[in-house]
N, C-alpha and C positions, 0 to 999 in steps of 0.2 A: 486469504490464501496463506497467511502465516499462521503459526500456532501461538496465540495469545492466551487462550484458555485451555488448560490441560484437561483431557478426558481420558480416564483409564479404561481398559477393557471391561472391567467389572461395571463401571458406570454406563458404558455403552450397552452392555448386555441388559442391564436393568431398564434402560430407556427403550431398547428395541422390543420390549414386551408390549409396547403400545402399537406395534406394527406387525404385519404378517410377512416378514422378510426372512424368517428362519434364523438359525443359529449364527452367532457372530464367529467368523473364521479369522478375520484380520482387521486391525485398526492401525492406520499409518498416517502420521502427520504430514502435511504438505508444506514445504518450507518456502516456496516461491510466493511473492506478492506482499502486500502491506496492509490490507484492509480488514479481512475477516480471518477467523480460525477455520481451517479446512482439514478434513481427514478423508483419506480413501477408506471406504467401509466395504468389506467383503463379507457376505453372508451366504448361507446355504442356497439362497434364491438368486444371487447374482452380485454384481459390483455396483457400488453407489458412491456418492460423495456426501459427506456430512459437513454442513456449514453452521458455525456459530457466529452470530453477528455481533461485532464489537462496537460499531458506530451507528449503524442504521437503527432508526426507531422502529418499534414493533408496529406502529401505526402505518409505516411506509411499506412494510414487507408484503402485504397483499398485492401491491402494485407489481413488484418484481416477480413474485411467485406466480401470480396470475398471468403475467406477460409470458413467462416461459411455457406455461400450459397452453396459452393462446397460440404462440408461435409453433409449438410442437404439433398442435392440432391442425395447423395449416401446412405442415410438412417441412418447416424449417428445422434442420438438424441441430437441436439444442437439448439441454437437460430437461427431463420431465419430472416435475415434483411428485413425491410419493405421499399419499394421505395416510394418516394413522387410523386406528380403529374407530375413532370418533369423527372421521372424515375431515380432520383438520390437517392442513399442509404445513402449518407453522406450530411448533411445540416449544418447550423450554428444557434446556439441559445445562446444568451447572450455573444457573442464574442468567443464562443468555437465551434469547430467541434462537431457534435452530430449525433447520429443514434438512430433509434427505431428498436428493435428486438422483436420477439415473446417471451412471458413468458412461461417457461416450467412448467409442473406440478411437485409437490413434494417439499421437503425441505431437507437440509443437514442432514446427520446422524453423530452424535457426537461420538458414540461408535460402530463402525462397527463390524459385525460378519464376519466370513470367507465367508459366502454366499454373503454379500455385496462386499467384496474384490474381489471375483471371477467375479462379474458383472463389476466391475471397470477394472479388467484386460482384460476382453473381449472387452469392449467398447474402451479401449485404443489401443488394437491391431487393431480394426476396423478403428479407427481414423488414425493410421499409414498406414494401407493398402490403405485407401481411399486417404490419403494425398500424396501418391507417384505420383498421376497423377495431382496434383495441379500445374498449370503452373507458378505461381508467386513464388518468393523466398525472404527470409528475413534472413540475418545472425543473429545469436543469440546476442541481445544487452547486455546480461549478460554473455558473454563468456570470453575468456582469456584476452582480452584487458581491459574489464570492471573490472575483478578481480584484475588485476595488477594496475589499477588506483584507485580502491576503497580501497583496503587493506591498503595502507599507510595513507589514509585519515581518516580511523576509528581507526587505530592502537593505536594512542596516547590516546584514550579514554578507553583502555583496561588495566586490571591488568597485572602485569608481567607474570603471569601464562597463561592468555588468549592470550597475545601478543606472547608468545613462541609457543602456539598452532597454532596461525595464521601463524607465520613465517614458521614453520615446514610444515604445510599443503600446503602453497603456493609453497614451494620447492618441496614437493612430487608431486603436480599436474603438475608442470612444466616438470616433467619427463615422463608424460603420455599423448601421443597425440591421441591414439585410432584411428589411421588412417584407419584401416581395418574394422571398425564396420559399419553396415548399417545405413543410414541416410534418413530422410524424413522431412516433416513438423511435428513438435511436439507441444503439448499443452504447456508444460514447466511450468505449475502451477496447476497440477491436485491434489489439496488438497481436504480434505473432504468438505470444504465450496463451492467448485466449481463443486460438483456432487449432483444432486437432486434425492431423492428416493420418489416415490409415494407408500407408504406402504413399502413393501419389494422389490419392483420392481424399477429398475433404470429408472428415468424419463428423465434425460438428463444431459449433460455436459455444463457448462457455463464458461464465462470469458476467452475468447480466446485472450486477448490483450497482453499476453506474448508469444504467438505462434511464432515460428521461425523454421528455418531449423537447425537441430542438430541431434545428435545420438539418435536413437530410445531407446537405453538402458538408456540414460540419463533421458528420460521421464519416463521410468519404475522406475528408481531409485528415482526420485522425488516423484512418487506416493507411492512407498513402504515406503519411509521415513516418510510419514504422515499417511497412511492408516493402516500400519502393525506394529505399535510400542506400547509399554506399556507406562505408564505415565512417566517413567524415560528415555524414548528414546530408550530402548532396542528393537531390532527386536523380534516380536512374531511369532513363527514358523508357526502355523496353518494359520494365516491370510496371511503371506508372501507366503507360498506355494500355497494357494488358488488363490491369485492374479496372481502369476507367471505361475501356471499351466494353468489357463484360458487364459492368454495372449499367452502362448506357443502353446496352441491348435489352436489358430487362426493365429498367426505369429510365426513360430518356431524360438526359440532362438538358437544361434550357439555356438560352442565350444569357439570361440574367445570372444563372449559376456560373457560366463561363466568365462573365465580367467579375464576379465576386471571388473567383477561385484563388488568386494570390492572397487576398486579405484573409480568406478562410483558412488557408494553409498556415498563415501566421498566427491566427487565433488558436488553432489547434496546438501549435507548438508552444505558445504562451501558456495555455492551460496546464500542460504537463510540466513545463519548466517550473511554474509556480507551485504545483502540488508536490513535486519532488523536493523543491527547496523547503517547503513547509515540513514535509516528513523528515527531512534531514536535520533541521534545526529545532523542531519541536516533536521529538520522537516519543512514542509510547513504549512501555516495557512489554516485551514479548519473548517467549522462550526461543523461537526460531526465526525471529524477524530480521529483516535487513532493509536498509533504505537504498533506493536506486539513485544513480548518479544524476544530479540536476544538470551538470555541465553538458551532458549529451543533448538535452533539449535546448540549452543556450546556443549550442553550435547549430542545431537545426534552425532555430529562429534567426540567427545571424545569416545563415544561407538564404532563407526565404526573404529576408529584408534585402540582402545584396542583389538577389536575382529576381526581385519582385516583377519587373517588367517582362521577364522571359517566362514566367511561370504559366502564363496562358497557353504557351506552346505545348505544355504537357496536358493534352486534351484530346479526346477521341474525335 
C-alpha cells in the first residue's frame, strides 16, 4: 500500500498494452500501508488498483488472486482481479509481480458507529462462509513460528516494562492451541483502512494479501481490536456487541469460541504489536512509506491482559 517501486505513466501505458482497459488517464501512488506498492489506476474503461508485490513470493500470489475472484463470485464485495490478453491475472512490472484489480466505491471510516461495525461483522461472516469452499490453502505466515522468531528480534528494542509484557504474553499464548475452533480462509487484516464505506453503506473489503487459513475467531478478534475500541485501546461495548451480533447472525459462534475469546483478543493484539515493532526497527527503503506506531497495540494488549476475565462479557 506504500510506494516502494516507482512506476512512471509511460511505463504504465506500455504495460497496459497487455490489457483491454483503454487509455491511461491517471496514475496516483497510494501512501498508506507498509507492505506493497499500490497505485490508483484510472483508464478510459474505469477505475482500478495496480499492486506491485514487494515481499510476497510469486508462487503464493495465485492463492490471494484466486481468493478474491472466488469471494467476488460468491457475492462478497471485494476487488475482482483483471486478466490480461493471455488470460493471466499476475504479470510483471519493473521487476516485480503485479496485478490489476477493480477499484471499489467508498472510503475508510475513521470513527465508526455501531451501524458500521454491524456491517463489518456481517461481511466478515460472509467471507468466512464463502471461504470454506476455497480449494487452495495458505498457512498463516504470522502464526506461531513467526511469533517465536520475531519476538526475540524486537525484544532488545523494548523498555524493561515492555519486554516483560512481551515475555509473559509469549508464555501465555504458548499454552493456548485452540485446536477445537472452526477454521477457514480468513482476511487477517480487517482494519478500518481495509473496509470502504460509500456513505453509510459498506462498499467493499480490500487488501487480501495477509489472507490465510486460520481460526475464524482470530479474524473476528483482529476486527474487534480495531473497529470497536476507544482512543486508549479499551473495548467499547456498543460497537463490540454490534459487530459480534451481526457476525453471529450469519455464522453462529460456539461455546468453545466464547471460552477462547479473551485469549484470542490477546493473540490478535500481540500479532500486530510484533509486526509494527519489526517494521519500525527493521525498515525497508520506500518512497512514500511510513511505519505505524507499535505502542498503540502495546496499549491494546495491556488492556486485554488487565481485563481478561471481563472480556467474555463482550459477546452476543
